[in-house]
N, C-alpha and C positions, 0 to 999 in steps of 0.2 A: 504492500500500499504506499504509494505517494504521496506527501502531503506538504503542506507550506510550515517553514519553520517559524514557532513561535517567538514573540520579541517578548523578551526580559525585562528591558528598561528600554529609555529613550534618553539613553545616556552611555556613554562607554564605561568599561569599567577599567581605572588606571589602577595598576599594580606593577609593583617590582618583582622580577623573576628571575632565579637562577639560569646561569647558563645550559644549554643543555635541552632536548624536544620537548616539547608540549602538545597537548593534543587540545584545542579548540572544540566548544559543545556549537555548532552548527544548527540544530535541532531546537533548542531551546526549552528542551525538556528535563535536560539535568540537574540533579539536586545537587551537583557541586560547581554549579556555574560559575565561571565563563568556562572551566573547564570540561570534557565530557566522560560520563558514566557509564556508559553504553547502555542508555535508555533509548536511542536512537534507533536499535534493534528494530525491525520492521517498518522501518519509517519511508525506507527507501535514502535515507539520508545518512552522510558520517562525518565523522569528526574531521576539522583539517589538522592537519600533525604542521607544527611548526619547529624549528631552531633557531635557539639565540646563542652567537659566540662568546656571550659575557653578559654579567649580570647587568639587567636593563629593566628600568621603570619602561611601560608599554601601556597603551589604550585599546583595550580590547573590546570588539561590540558585543553589545549588547540588544539590539534592535533586529538585528541580522538581515540590515539592508546592505550593509559596507560592499562595495567591489572589490574590494581589498583586503577580503578575509584574509585572517582572522581579526586584525586591527580596524579599528573606527577610520572613517574619513569621513564624517559628518553628515552620512546620508540621512542618519535622525531627525534632521535638523527641519 
């Protein structure tokens, strides 16, 4: 079953992340948002895996409208 992602908030999640791989929730159903917890199973959606080379503060999209997933591009405005 394919469905549209659920908007979690109308502003980004600004968070400091360690270097390494991270899985951003693209469906909006995760209880660990903005990170994937596997809740997308059966939705036709999958997480966006991204890697940071160093510890960094990022703005992760919560509205699920970004064209630059997983990062906020201001589409919520």
